[in-house]
C-alpha positions as CSV (number, residue, x, y, z in Angstrom):
1,X,-0.1,-0.1,-0.1
2,X,1.3,3.3,-1.2
3,X,1.8,6.6,1.0
4,X,1.8,9.9,-0.2
5,X,2.5,12.8,2.2
6,X,4.3,15.9,2.7
7,X,7.8,15.7,2.0
8,X,10.3,15.0,4.9
9,X,12.6,17.8,6.0
10,X,16.3,17.0,5.8
11,X,18.0,15.1,8.4
12,X,14.6,14.0,9.9
13,X,13.9,10.5,8.7
14,X,10.2,9.7,8.2
15,X,8.5,7.3,10.7
16,X,5.9,4.7,8.6
17,X,4.5,3.8,11.9
18,X,4.0,7.6,12.7
19,X,2.3,8.1,9.5
20,X,0.0,5.2,9.7
21,X,-1.1,6.0,13.1
22,X,-1.9,9.8,12.0
23,X,-3.7,8.8,9.1
24,X,-5.5,6.0,11.0
25,X,-6.4,8.7,13.9
26,X,-7.8,11.1,11.2
27,X,-10.3,8.8,9.6
28,X,-11.2,7.8,13.3
29,X,-11.6,11.6,14.1
30,X,-13.6,12.1,10.8
31,X,-16.1,9.4,11.8
32,X,-16.6,10.7,15.4
33,X,-16.4,14.3,15.1
34,X,-17.0,15.3,11.4
35,X,-15.2,17.7,9.3
36,X,-16.1,20.9,10.7
37,X,-14.9,19.5,14.4
38,X,-11.8,17.9,13.3
39,X,-8.3,19.5,14.2
40,X,-5.0,18.5,13.7
41,X,-4.5,18.8,17.8
42,X,-7.0,16.0,18.1
43,X,-5.4,14.0,15.6
44,X,-2.3,14.2,17.1
45,X,-3.8,13.2,20.5
46,X,-5.6,10.0,19.2
47,X,-2.2,9.1,17.1
48,X,-0.1,9.6,20.2
49,X,2.3,11.7,18.6
50,X,3.5,15.5,19.2
51,X,1.8,18.3,17.1
52,X,5.2,19.1,15.7
53,X,5.2,15.6,14.3
54,X,2.1,16.0,12.6
55,X,2.9,19.4,10.9
56,X,6.3,18.6,9.6
57,X,4.2,16.0,7.5
58,X,0.8,17.7,6.6
59,X,0.5,21.9,6.4
60,X,-2.9,21.7,7.1
61,X,-6.2,19.8,7.6
62,X,-7.2,19.6,3.8
63,X,-4.0,18.0,3.0
64,X,-4.1,15.6,5.9
65,X,-7.9,14.5,5.0
66,X,-7.0,13.8,1.5
67,X,-4.0,11.6,2.0
68,X,-6.3,9.7,4.8
69,X,-8.9,9.1,2.4
70,X,-6.3,8.4,-0.3
71,X,-4.9,5.8,1.5
72,X,-8.5,3.7,1.6
73,X,-8.2,3.7,-2.1
74,X,-5.1,2.3,-2.4
75,X,-6.6,-0.9,-1.1
76,X,-8.2,-1.1,-4.3
77,X,-6.9,-4.4,-6.6
78,X,-7.9,-5.4,-10.0
79,X,-8.9,-9.2,-9.8
80,X,-8.1,-11.5,-12.6
81,X,-11.4,-13.2,-13.3
82,X,-10.7,-14.3,-16.8
83,X,-12.8,-11.9,-18.7
84,X,-12.7,-8.0,-18.7
85,X,-16.6,-7.7,-17.5
86,X,-15.8,-10.0,-14.5
87,X,-12.9,-7.7,-13.5
88,X,-14.7,-4.5,-14.2
89,X,-17.6,-6.0,-11.8
90,X,-15.0,-6.9,-9.2
91,X,-13.4,-3.5,-9.0
92,X,-16.9,-1.7,-9.0
93,X,-17.8,-3.7,-6.2
94,X,-14.6,-2.8,-4.0
95,X,-14.9,0.4,-4.9
96,X,-18.5,0.4,-3.7
97,X,-17.4,-1.3,-0.5
98,X,-14.6,1.4,0.4
99,X,-17.5,4.2,-0.4
100,X,-20.0,2.7,2.0
101,X,-17.1,3.2,5.0
102,X,-18.0,6.1,7.0
103,X,-14.5,7.4,7.2
104,X,-14.3,7.2,3.4
105,X,-17.6,8.9,2.6
106,X,-17.3,11.5,4.9
107,X,-13.8,12.4,4.2
108,X,-14.4,12.3,0.4
109,X,-17.5,14.7,0.3
110,X,-15.7,17.0,2.9
111,X,-12.9,17.5,0.6
112,X,-14.4,17.4,-2.6
113,X,-16.8,20.4,-1.0
114,X,-13.8,22.2,0.1
115,X,-12.1,22.0,-3.0
116,X,-14.8,23.8,-4.7
117,X,-12.9,27.0,-3.4
118,X,-9.4,25.7,-3.2
119,X,-7.4,25.0,-6.2
120,X,-4.5,23.8,-4.7
121,X,-6.8,21.0,-2.7
122,X,-8.4,19.9,-5.8
123,X,-5.1,19.6,-7.6
124,X,-3.8,17.1,-4.6
125,X,-7.3,15.2,-4.8
126,X,-6.6,14.5,-8.5
127,X,-2.8,13.6,-7.9
128,X,-3.3,11.6,-4.6
129,X,-6.7,9.7,-5.4
130,X,-7.5,10.2,-9.1
131,X,-4.4,9.9,-10.8
132,X,-3.3,7.6,-8.4
133,X,-5.7,4.8,-9.0
134,X,-5.8,5.3,-13.0
135,X,-3.1,2.4,-13.0
136,X,-6.1,0.2,-12.5
137,X,-7.8,0.8,-15.8
138,X,-4.4,0.8,-17.5
139,X,-3.7,-2.5,-15.9
140,X,-7.2,-3.9,-17.0
141,X,-7.0,-2.7,-20.7
142,X,-3.4,-4.3,-21.1
143,X,-4.9,-7.4,-19.7
144,X,-8.0,-7.3,-22.1
145,X,-5.9,-6.6,-24.8
146,X,-3.7,-9.4,-24.5
147,X,-6.9,-11.8,-24.4
148,X,-7.9,-10.3,-27.5
149,X,-11.0,-8.6,-25.8
150,X,-10.1,-5.2,-26.9
151,X,-8.3,-3.7,-29.5
152,X,-5.1,-1.8,-29.1
153,X,-5.0,2.0,-29.2
154,X,-3.6,3.6,-32.1
155,X,-1.2,5.7,-29.8
156,X,-0.5,6.9,-26.5
157,X,-2.5,10.0,-26.9
158,X,-5.4,7.8,-27.6
159,X,-4.8,5.5,-25.0
160,X,-4.6,8.3,-22.2
161,X,-7.8,9.9,-23.3
162,X,-9.4,6.3,-23.1
163,X,-8.1,5.5,-19.7
164,X,-9.3,9.2,-18.4
165,X,-12.8,8.5,-20.0
166,X,-13.1,5.0,-18.4
167,X,-11.9,6.2,-15.1
168,X,-14.4,9.0,-15.3
169,X,-17.5,6.8,-16.3
170,X,-16.8,4.0,-13.8
171,X,-15.7,6.5,-10.8
172,X,-18.6,8.8,-11.7
173,X,-21.2,6.4,-11.8
174,X,-20.2,4.7,-8.4
175,X,-19.7,7.9,-6.3
176,X,-22.9,9.4,-7.7
177,X,-24.9,6.3,-6.7
178,X,-23.6,5.3,-3.4
179,X,-22.9,9.3,-2.2
180,X,-25.2,11.3,-4.3
181,X,-28.3,9.1,-4.6
182,X,-27.6,7.1,-1.6
183,X,-28.7,3.9,-3.4
184,X,-26.8,0.4,-2.9
185,X,-24.5,-1.2,-5.4
186,X,-24.8,-5.0,-5.2
187,X,-23.8,-7.8,-7.7
188,X,-26.7,-7.2,-10.1
189,X,-26.3,-3.5,-10.3
190,X,-22.5,-3.9,-11.0
191,X,-23.1,-6.3,-13.9
192,X,-25.9,-4.4,-15.5
193,X,-23.7,-1.3,-15.4
194,X,-20.7,-3.4,-16.8
195,X,-22.8,-4.4,-19.7
196,X,-23.9,-1.0,-20.4
197,X,-20.3,0.1,-20.2
198,X,-18.8,-2.5,-22.5
199,X,-21.8,-2.9,-24.7
200,X,-23.2,0.7,-25.2
201,X,-26.7,2.0,-24.7
202,X,-27.7,0.1,-28.1
203,X,-25.9,-3.2,-27.4
204,X,-27.2,-6.1,-24.8
205,X,-27.4,-5.0,-21.3
206,X,-27.2,-8.7,-20.1
207,X,-23.9,-10.4,-19.5
């Protein structure tokens, strides 16, 4: 599992254990206190570290919460189920399960709301969460192309556009259903969504 946090000052080695404790404490505080009441001081106390330790790693609450949420999405893995449709369904169900967790739901909605008036925060969300998880799409396409399920792209620019589009469609649909519509995502929904994604609206919607 990756960890993308603030840069370390020269001469002060980072402690992986401290990082993990701080991020876990942040998620705990999000669930118990909510965004508005969460403070870096409270997180430091929960994590059992000095405030200076926390501030050396994260300049503020926005950055800390983004990294705490991003660590949850690092749990996503692309299953190898033998076909593209089943692989997509597996990722969709994993993604939905993470978003169902209060710490992920509360944290993601809070930082997205804050990012509407903070360009730097929006960029951190993009780098730490969005761009970081696009490797799943890349991996899935390469695997499907090797199976002969998808044609190769004509060049790197087309490949990059395709990856962006697939990620936006999948992430947008799952986030909207779970966080906006507040509807569950089960195996049946994942299967129907995947059929539309692969076949288009004019194709078959049954797997």
